[in-house]
Phi, psi and omega in degrees: 000086179292135168286117186254357183189146171238134182238091191060238178270003183263143174257139175250123186232150171241117177288134187285342178252027186274179186254164174279163355291166177307128178199167180227155178248130186249125181223145177145168176048041175076014178225175173209144173223144172244124182241128166285135184273336185050056183296149351268002189252347175075194002272160174305142180238130178296124174251324180215151178210133179224119171090358176246154172264170185301325179297310173303315178301316180296313180301316173300317174299326181287318177304315183292317179304321186289336179251019185308312186305309183291325180290316177299322173298316178297316184299319186294323187297321184265324189243357179075222188300161189289000000 
């Protein structure tokens, strides 16, 4: 599970043996969230959330949107098409 991005104290990971659609897991500070990326154009969409509130989830989504092209490229590197 490579860390592909850090957002403050949070790790954004893509599991190398994961399933489609393209998505990332965000972990840290006692929580985890999963966001569908909707590659290549976005925007990231919250799929699951544990331990974060909506304000935190919205901030994470904005940070992911800024890095969407790189995240989609990372997904394709391990999984091919989105």
